[in-house]
N, C-alpha and C positions, 0 to 999 in steps of 0.2 A: 642387523640391516639387511634390506633385502637388495641384491645387486642384478639378478636377473631383468634385463630389460622386459617390457611390457609386448603383449602381443600386438600386432596391427588391428586397428578398430576397424572393423565393419560397419557400414550403414545400419543393418537391422540389428547389431549390438546396440549402436547408440540409439538406435529407435527406441530399442525395448527400455533402455534404462530412463531416457526422457519422459515416458509414457509412467513408468513407476514413480518416478520423480513427481509428476504431477498429482499422484494419488497419496503419496507420504510427507508432503510437503507441510505439515502442521507447525505449528510453533514460531509463526512471525519471521521476521527477516532474518533474526538471528538464529533460530533455530533451523531454518532452510538454508540458509548459509553454511551452518556448520554440517547438516547433512550431503551437501555437495562437497564440502573439503574431505569430509571422511570418505565418502564414496569416490571421489575423482581423482583425489591426490595421494590418501594412505592407500586405498584397498585397489582401484584398478589403475592408478598412475598413470591418467590419460594427458595430466597437466602436472607441472613442477611447483612446489610450493609457492616459491617466487613468481612466478608468471600468472599462477592462480590470485596471490594477494595484488599483484601488479592491476589485474583485470577489475578484482572487487573496488580498487581505489578510483577506476576509470567511472565504475559505476555511482559507486558514493558521490561522484561530482554532478552527477547528470539528475534530474526531474525525474521521477517514475519509482516503481518498484526495483529496488536495488537486486534483490534476488533474482527476480525474474530476467532480468537485465544481463544478472552474470550469467545465468544459464544459455540465454541470447549469445552472448558474447563468446562463451566456450562451444557452443555448438557451431557458431561461425567461425572459429579458430579451427575448429576438427574438420568442417566438412563444408566450408565457404558460407554462402548466404542462405542456400535452401537448407544447411545444417543448422544457422541460426534462426532461422523461422521457425523449424519444425521444433527445436529445443523450447523456443519460448512460447509457440503456440500450444504445445504440450503440456507448458509448466501452468497455463491458464485453464484448458478447454475441462479438464475434471472437474474444476471448481464453480465452472460457469453452469456445469449441466448439474451438479448437486444442488448450487444455490436455486438456480429454476423450480427444481422439485420441491426444496424445503419452502421455498416462497409461496407456491402453491398450496401445499401444505399449510402453511401460518396463515393462509386467508382461509382457508376453506374450514381448518378445525381450529383456529384460533382462540375461539370462544370455549371449547370444550374445558373442563374444570383439569382435566390431565395437563394440557397444553398451556392455559393460563397461570396453573400453579408453575409449572416448570419456568416459564419466563418471569413470573413473578419474583423466582430466586436469582434468575441470570441476571435481568436490570441492574439490582445493586452491585452485582460483581463486577459488571461493565464498568461501571463509575470508578470502581477500585483498579481495575485494570488500565483506564486510561490516565488516573492519577500515578500509578505507576509507571507507565509509559513517559510521562512528562518529567518524574524523577530520573529514569533511567536516561533519558535524551540530553537532561539537564547536567547530570553528573557527568557528561562525558564532553558537553558542548559548552558549558557556563565555566570557563577555566578562568576569567579574571574580571574585574568591576566593569570593564567596558561591555563586558557581553551581557555581564547579568543586566546592566542598565538598558542594553536592547531588549531582552526579553521582557522586563519590565515595562519599557515602552509601549511594547506590542500587545501586551496584556491589557494596558490602558486605552490603547487604540481600539480594541475589539471589544472590551466589556463597557468601557464606560461611554466611548465615544461611538462605538458599535460601526466604525469604518469597515470596507470591505476586506477581505483576505488580499485578494491581487496587488490593493494600494499599500496593503502593511509589508506585503514579500517587495514591493519595487522601493517602500520607503528603506527598509533594512539592507536591500543591496546598495543603496546609496550612501548609507552609512558605513556600510561595509568598504565602498570605494574610497571614501574619505579616510575612515580609520585606519587603511592599509596604507595611506600615504603619511598621517599623522602619527601614528603609533602602530608601525608595522609587525611589531614582535607580538602585539596582542591578537593580531589578526592571521596570522599564519595557520593554514589548515592543519588540524590536530589529526596527524593521518592514523592514528591507532591502530594501525596494523602490524606495524613494525616490518623489521626484517625477517625474514624467515629464518625460522630457529630451527626445522627440523627436516632433516631427508628422507626420504622415504624409498629411495633407490631412483634409477632411472625412468623417466617420464616420456610418454610421446611428444608432449612438448615439452621440453627440458630447459633448464637455465639459458643454456646457449644455444637451442635451437633458432634458427635464423626465424624472423617474421615471414610466415609465409607470403607469397607474392599476392594473394588476393585480400591482405591485411594492410599493405601498402597505400600509403596516401596517393591518390590521382584525382585532379581536378576534376578529369572528364567522367570518372566513376562517380564522384560526389555529386555532379550534376544532373546524372542519370537515376540515383538513387532518388534526388530531392524531386526530380520530376514524377518518378514513379509514385514517391511517396503523396505529392499533390493529388496526381490522378487518383489513388485510391482513398483520398478525403472527398475530393471533390465530386467523384462519382457518386457515392452513396447520397451524399448531402443533397447535392442535385436532384435526385431521384426523389428523394424525401420532401424536397420541398417542391416538387412540379405536382406530387401526390399529395400532399397535406397543407402546403402552403407552408410559410418561413414560421407562423405563429403557431403550427400544428404542433403538437404534444412532443412526437417523435423527431421531428427536425428540432424542436428546441431542446429537447435529450443530448441530439448528435452536438450542437453548437455548446452548451452548457456543459457537457463532460470532455470535451475536446479542450475547454479554457481548462478546468480542473487538471487535465493530466498533463499540461504545462506548468502546473504549480505545485507540484509534487515533491517539492526540495523537502527533506526531511521525514519521507515515508508516508505512509496513508494517514496515521494522525494529522499528521500537519495539514493536509486538504481536507479533512473531514468538517472542520469548521465551514469551510467554503461552500460544502457540498448542503450542510444543513442549512446556511445563510439561503442558498439558492431553493434547493429542492424543499425544504420546508416554508421557511419566510416567503420565497418569491413564487416559485410555482404551487406550492400545496400539493405535490406530489404523494406527501405520507405527512404522518405526525411526528410530534418530538417521541413519543412512546413507541412508535413504529420502527423509528431511526434507532432507538437503542436495541430493539429486538434485532434488527438487521446487523448490527455492530455485533451481537452476541452470534447470531448464526456465523457471520464472518469470521470470528475468532475460532468456531468450533469448526468450521472447514478446513480443508488443504488449499493452498494457494494463497496468492497476495492477498494481504486483509484488504486492499483497494477494491477487491470484487464485492465488496458491500455494494458498489455502486450498482451491481446487478441486481440486487435486492431491492435497491432505490427505484430502479426503471422498472422493474415487474409491476411492483405496487402501482407506479405512478401510470402504466401501460394498462393495467387491469381495471385499474378504475375509470380509463377513459379509453374505450375498445373503441378501434379506428374504423373496425369492418363490421360494427353491427353489434348488437346485444348480447350474442351469442358467440363472439369471437374474443373473450376477455382474455381467457388461458393464452390464445394466440398472439393477441395484441402483447399482454404482458412478457412472453418469452421472446417475441421481437425485440422488443424494446430494451430486454436484457441484453440479446446478442449485439444490439446496435451500440450500446453503451459501451460495452466490453470491447469492440470493433474500435469506437474513437477514443476510448481510454486507453488502450495499450497500442495504436500506430505510432504515437511519438515514440515510445519507447524502442520500438525495433527501428526506427529510422535514427536515433540518438546513436544506438550501436552501430547499425551498419552502416548508416552513412557520416557520422559524426566519431565513431571510435576514433579513426589515426587521427583527426582533429584534436581531440582530446588528449591523445596521448603526446602529440607535439608542445601541448602546451600546459600538461601535467606540472605540478609543484611551483608554478610562477605566481607569485602573490596577487597579481592584478587580475587574476581569476578565480583564486582562492579564498581573497579577502571577503569579496560579497557573499559567497556561499557562506564561510564562516558567520557571518551575520545574520544571514536567514535561518541558519540553523539555530542561532540564538532567538531569533523572534519567534519560532515555531514552538519553543519551551513554552514561552508566554502565550501562545493562542491554544496550545493543548492543554494548560492549567486553567482558562475559560471555557474551554470544552467540557473537562471534568465538571467545573462548577455548573456547567448547563446539565449536564446530565444527573448530577446530583440533586438540582432542584426539582426536576421532573418525577425523580425517583421517591425523595423524601417529602415533597407537597405534591402529589400526583393531582391535588385539586387547586393547586396555587396556594400562596401564602394566607390566603383568608381561609384554605382547609385545614384540615388536621393535620399533624405531625405524623407520618408512618415510622412508628420507632421499629417496628420489625425489620423493616427494608434498612435502616439506619444499623441494626444489629449484623445484619448481614454483609452490608458495606464493610463495618468494621471486621467482622471474619475475615472477607474477601483481601481486605489491606492486610491483614496479620499474615495471611497466608503467603502473600507475595513478598512482604518488605522484609518480614521477618523469618520466616519459614522458607522461602525462597521456592514455594511450590509452583509448577509450571500453568500457565493459563488454562489449559484444557483440564486439569485436576481441578481448578479453583472453580470454572465453570459447572464440572458437574457434581462437584460438592453442593455448589449453591442451588443449582437447579434441584438437588434431592430436597435440600433445606426449604427453598421456596414451596416445594409442592406440599411437602409435610405440612408447614405452615397454612397453606390456601386451604388444604382440606379440612386442618383444624378449625379454621375459623368457620368452615360452612357446618362444621358440625354443632357450633355453637350460636 
């Protein structure tokens, strides 16, 4: 066991680490949290195991990408508000730049045989990945018949009744409030994190380190941050409205993804049904096939999976250039940046302004029961998303068209790799891309 205390942490060293994390944060929330634990708790000892898990529990209670929020929280704890802002921004920025480039390449060269073949294999893989996500979340969240029932109701609500996702979230929350009173034992939040079991030596922020002054709750500080957050939302939204009108595509993107950011209980997979309902069904920014391709790119790049919204926005902006026909790329890039701003702004506010409030109420059933019910509903919604993707992959021309048995075999292989052989998402995507390319080229020869 290491006993020597860690060295004082400089701004420069912290900056280097947060930038590095932005480029290596593959593997979804679980993989990203594991990387941060290994680096910050075990190796660098910037924060103790207990304090790390305590911070993670806060982030699990909030809407938004928990890994990005955890980075923001630890950066805030170490270096005050600017430390949190820098940590959170650098967690997202590399992914944004990479996705803008990949989105442009997708539009420019997506019809080439090479690119088309790769995506032919990736789309079935995404179907299996989403189904695996439903299983992973469900195995953790659906611990009793009450929660199974809420998941089933959510599936019926979105698949059969086609109710909007926000209404399903609200209904689940109300069921959670009721369930917390009628059957409190079934709606207690399953922390899943447990107590700290390992000690890695003294840490900069140790178990007994007092809460720093800037992390203590003050009404004046809360009001100030809420005011700043309101200005940071109203200013770009006001400028967009003045420039393009409320019904302008960029203005509507900002408004739509602000709402999406507030509904991301349960991670990115939970909000994707809401995104495809709006982006595909209502606004027509992209097609179902393109949405699957975007999810594949999001899985294959570093950063939060919710960054798929940058792909959605780029395609929507590229198709409707607001500065003239020659400004397609500029409009797409601007749309991606704006949507990223509106998607992640609430996450920063939840940590910087709401963190102390969440700490004060953590563990109280009246706050955690609605979240438990929402998480259960998310499982049913994600199953619907998997079926949505499967339909467009296996029957690309609708049920009236032919069944694509080759894609079905790729789905089966990807599912076996994920469920049985426990391979990583990146491995599965790469393998399916190679298979898809081979199948696509072979079909072109005959």
